[in-house]
C-alpha positions in Angstrom: -121.0 -52.7 165.6 -121.8 -55.5 163.2 -125.3 -54.0 162.6 -123.7 -50.6 161.9 -121.3 -52.2 159.5 -124.2 -53.9 157.7 -126.2 -50.7 157.3 -123.3 -48.4 156.4 -121.4 -50.7 154.0 -118.2 -50.2 156.0 -116.3 -53.0 157.6 -116.0 -53.6 161.4 -112.3 -53.0 161.1 -112.9 -49.6 159.3 -115.4 -48.5 162.0 -112.9 -49.4 164.7 -110.1 -47.4 162.9 -112.5 -44.4 162.6 -113.2 -44.6 166.4 -109.4 -44.8 167.2 -108.8 -41.6 165.1 -111.7 -39.8 166.7 -113.7 -39.6 163.5 -116.6 -41.5 165.0 -118.3 -40.7 168.3 -118.1 -43.4 171.0 -121.2 -45.6 171.2 -123.6 -45.5 174.1 -122.8 -48.1 176.7 -125.7 -50.3 177.9 -124.5 -53.0 180.2 -122.2 -55.0 178.2 -123.5 -53.8 174.9 -122.4 -50.9 172.7 -125.4 -49.1 171.2 -124.9 -47.1 167.9 -127.5 -44.7 166.7 -128.5 -43.0 163.5 -126.0 -40.2 164.2 -123.2 -42.8 163.9 -124.6 -44.1 160.6 -124.9 -40.5 159.3 -121.3 -39.8 160.3 -120.1 -42.8 158.4 -121.9 -41.6 155.3 -120.4 -38.2 155.7 -116.9 -39.7 155.9 -117.5 -41.9 152.9 -118.7 -39.0 150.9 -115.7 -36.8 151.7 -113.3 -39.7 151.0 -114.9 -40.2 147.6 -114.2 -36.5 146.9 -110.5 -37.0 147.6 -110.2 -35.6 151.2 -107.7 -37.2 153.5 -108.8 -38.6 156.9 -106.8 -35.8 158.6 -108.7 -33.1 156.8 -112.0 -34.9 157.4 -111.2 -34.9 161.1 -110.7 -31.1 161.0 -114.1 -30.7 159.3 -115.8 -33.0 161.7 -114.2 -31.3 164.7 -115.6 -28.0 163.5 -119.0 -29.6 163.3 -118.7 -31.0 166.8 -117.7 -27.7 168.3 -120.7 -26.0 166.9 -119.1 -24.2 163.9 -121.3 -26.1 161.5 -120.6 -28.7 158.8 -123.5 -27.9 156.5 -121.8 -24.9 154.9 -118.5 -26.9 154.5 -120.3 -29.8 152.9 -122.2 -27.4 150.7 -118.8 -26.0 149.6 -117.5 -29.5 149.0 -120.5 -30.4 147.0 -120.2 -27.2 144.9 -116.5 -27.9 144.1 -116.9 -31.6 143.5 -120.1 -31.2 141.5 -120.3 -31.2 137.7 -118.6 -28.2 136.1 -120.6 -28.6 132.9 -124.3 -28.8 132.1 -123.6 -31.8 129.8 -125.4 -35.0 130.8 -123.8 -38.4 130.5 -125.1 -41.0 128.0 -124.8 -44.6 127.2 -123.8 -46.5 124.1 -123.5 -50.1 123.1 -120.5 -51.7 121.4 -122.5 -52.0 118.2 -123.6 -48.4 118.3 -120.0 -47.4 118.9 -118.9 -49.2 115.8 -121.6 -47.5 113.7 -120.6 -44.1 115.0 -117.0 -44.7 113.9 -117.8 -46.0 110.4 -117.9 -49.7 111.3 -114.5 -49.7 112.9 -113.9 -52.5 115.4 -110.7 -51.4 117.0 -110.4 -53.0 120.4 -107.1 -51.2 121.2 -108.8 -47.8 120.6 -111.7 -48.8 122.8 -109.3 -49.8 125.6 -107.5 -46.5 125.3 -110.8 -44.7 125.5 -111.7 -46.6 128.6 -108.3 -45.7 130.2 -108.9 -42.1 129.4 -112.4 -42.2 130.8 -114.1 -41.3 127.5 -115.9 -44.6 127.9 -116.8 -46.3 131.2 -117.6 -50.0 131.3 -121.0 -50.8 132.8 -120.9 -53.7 135.4 -122.7 -56.8 134.2 -123.1 -55.3 130.7 -119.9 -56.0 128.8 -121.3 -54.7 125.5 -122.4 -51.4 127.0 -120.5 -48.2 128.0 -121.3 -45.1 129.9 -120.3 -41.9 128.1 -119.5 -39.2 130.6 -119.1 -36.6 127.8 -121.2 -37.2 124.7 -119.7 -34.1 123.2 -116.1 -35.5 123.5 -117.2 -38.7 121.8 -118.9 -36.7 119.0 -115.7 -34.8 118.4 -113.7 -38.0 118.2 -116.3 -39.4 115.7 -116.0 -36.3 113.5 -112.2 -36.4 113.5 -112.3 -40.1 112.6 -114.7 -39.4 109.8 -112.3 -36.8 108.5 -109.5 -39.4 108.3 -107.8 -39.3 111.7 -106.9 -42.8 113.0 -108.6 -43.8 116.3 -105.3 -44.3 118.2 -104.1 -41.0 116.9 -107.2 -39.4 118.4 -106.8 -41.0 121.8 -103.1 -40.0 121.8 -103.9 -36.4 121.0 -106.6 -36.4 123.7 -104.0 -37.7 126.2 -101.6 -34.9 125.3 -104.4 -32.3 125.3 -105.7 -33.4 128.7 -102.2 -33.0 130.2 -102.0 -29.4 128.9 -105.5 -28.5 130.0 -104.9 -29.9 133.5 -101.9 -27.6 133.8 -104.1 -24.6 132.7 -106.8 -25.6 135.3 -104.2 -25.9 138.0 -102.9 -22.4 137.2 -106.4 -21.0 137.2 -107.1 -22.5 140.6 -103.8 -21.2 142.0 -104.7 -17.7 140.7 -108.2 -17.7 142.2 -107.0 -19.2 145.4 -104.3 -16.5 145.8 -106.7 -13.6 145.2 -110.2 -14.9 146.2 -110.2 -18.0 148.4 -107.1 -17.8 150.5 -109.1 -15.9 153.2 -111.3 -19.0 153.6 -108.7 -21.6 153.5 -106.0 -20.5 156.0 -108.2 -21.7 158.8 -111.2 -24.0 159.4 -114.0 -22.0 157.9 -117.1 -21.1 159.9 -120.5 -21.9 158.6 -121.0 -18.4 157.3 -117.6 -18.4 155.6 -118.2 -21.8 154.0 -121.6 -20.6 152.6 -119.9 -17.5 151.2 -117.1 -19.5 149.6 -119.6 -21.9 148.0 -121.4 -18.9 146.5 -118.1 -17.6 145.1 -117.3 -21.0 143.6 -120.8 -21.0 142.0 -120.2 -17.6 140.5 -116.6 -18.1 139.3 -116.9 -21.7 138.1 -118.2 -20.7 134.6 -115.4 -18.2 134.2 -112.7 -20.8 133.6 -114.5 -22.3 130.7 -115.4 -18.9 129.3 -111.8 -17.7 129.4 -110.6 -20.9 127.8 -113.3 -20.7 125.0 -112.3 -17.1 124.2 -108.6 -17.7 124.2 -108.8 -21.0 122.3 -110.9 -19.3 119.6 -108.4 -16.4 119.3 -105.4 -18.8 119.3 -107.1 -21.1 116.7 -107.8 -18.2 114.4 -104.2 -16.8 114.7 -102.5 -20.2 114.3 -104.8 -21.5 111.5 -104.3 -18.3 109.5 -100.5 -18.5 110.0 -100.5 -22.2 109.2 -102.5 -21.7 106.0 -100.3 -18.7 104.9 -97.1 -20.7 105.5 -98.4 -23.6 103.3 -99.6 -21.3 100.6 -96.3 -19.4 100.5 -94.5 -22.7 100.3 -96.7 -23.8 97.3 -96.1 -20.4 95.7 -92.4 -20.7 96.1 -92.4 -24.2 94.6 -94.5 -22.9 91.7 -92.2 -19.9 91.2 -89.2 -22.2 91.2 -90.8 -24.5 88.7 -91.8 -21.5 86.5 -88.3 -20.1 86.7 -86.8 -23.5 85.7 -89.3 -23.8 82.8 -88.5 -20.3 81.7 -84.8 -21.0 81.9 -85.2 -24.1 79.9 -87.3 -22.2 77.3 -84.6 -19.5 77.0 -81.9 -22.1 76.6 -84.0 -23.8 73.9 -84.6 -20.5 72.2 -80.9 -19.6 72.4 -80.0 -23.0 71.0 -82.4 -22.5 68.1 -81.1 -19.0 67.6 -77.5 -20.1 67.2 -77.5 -23.1 64.9 -74.3 -24.5 63.4 -73.8 -22.7 60.1 -71.3 -22.5 57.4 -68.3 -20.2 57.8 -69.0 -16.6 57.0 -72.6 -16.5 58.4 -73.6 -14.7 61.5 -75.5 -16.0 64.5 -78.4 -14.6 66.5 -78.4 -14.5 70.3 -81.5 -13.6 72.5 -82.2 -9.9 72.1 -81.5 -9.9 68.4 -77.7 -9.7 68.8 -75.8 -11.1 65.8 -72.3 -12.5 66.0 -69.9 -13.2 63.2 -69.4 -16.9 62.6 -65.7 -16.7 63.5 -66.5 -15.1 66.8 -69.2 -17.6 67.6 -66.9 -20.5 66.8 -64.2 -19.1 69.0 -66.5 -18.7 71.9 -67.9 -22.2 71.3 -64.5 -23.7 71.3 -63.6 -21.9 74.5 -66.7 -22.6 76.7 -68.7 -25.2 74.8 -71.8 -24.9 72.7 -74.2 -24.9 75.7 -72.4 -21.9 77.3 -72.1 -19.5 74.4 -75.0 -17.3 75.3 -74.0 -17.1 79.0 -70.4 -16.2 78.0 -71.4 -13.5 75.6 -73.8 -12.0 78.1 -71.1 -12.0 80.9 -68.5 -10.5 78.5 -70.9 -7.8 77.5 -71.9 -7.0 81.1 -68.2 -6.8 82.1 -67.5 -4.4 79.3 -70.5 -2.2 80.2 -69.3 -2.0 83.8 -65.8 -1.2 82.8 -66.9 1.7 80.6 -69.1 3.0 83.5 -66.1 3.0 85.8 -64.0 4.8 83.2 -66.7 7.5 82.9 -66.5 8.1 86.7 -62.8 8.8 86.6 -62.1 12.5 86.3 -58.7 13.5 85.0 -57.1 16.3 87.1 -57.1 19.7 85.5 -53.8 21.1 84.4 -52.4 23.6 86.9 -51.5 27.2 85.9 -48.3 27.6 83.9 -45.6 30.1 84.7 -45.6 33.1 82.4 
């Protein structure tokens, strides 16, 4: 057992636990010695690989039992590899701390770097504290472009955190959808070798569809929202301009009115906008009543009221006299 632990990387305690759970076949007994073979080493590697992909020991036991009863594990492992494999053709890269600073305009923001590490945008390289693994160079390039456009680094990581939460919800919904209509027939029982191979083929075919659907819908949504956003801002600016123009015009009219009705000697007449001339006595009376600044508005309101009153009078039809007795 010590030799098996040495070659597999597992501890003796872990190997014993696997044996107790039935995950690992019993060793061959030779006298007082337990003999482990390459099949035991291979089984430990299979278990480790499935654990790395997030499978529980209970589900791993079901898979291994299927293998042991002759239903085959190759197809299932192929399905696991297909699902757990990369869902993008993008290749990871590396970047040093100095190169990272150059990419972001010489910024040395340790807090932003720590946030990027927490998000998995950067991965520290063991024994190389000044070097990072970049799982997605495209994602890092987007961050660099946003920073060059004026977005602070911590704002970028905060936005990515929010975006990732929303995208994970979309991914979960897509998986629920495809499971309900495509993969449920393979998952309601331990799949056979043939079923596992068929399911892996379906995963391979459908895997690009998620990204294609998101790309199309994101492009549509961005066009719609960006157009609406721009129109809203332009309308706001136009409204502000119209308000400013109206205020300027009103001020100009007031100035013109003030110039048109200067204080004059008694007996003279005064002009209002529209070339209306008022006798000085009338002007002074209105001025005393409402103040010099409100003369033009008062005269306009009075004239409008008179016009409306005459219009109402014209609509009133007096009843015709009835016939008289002869």
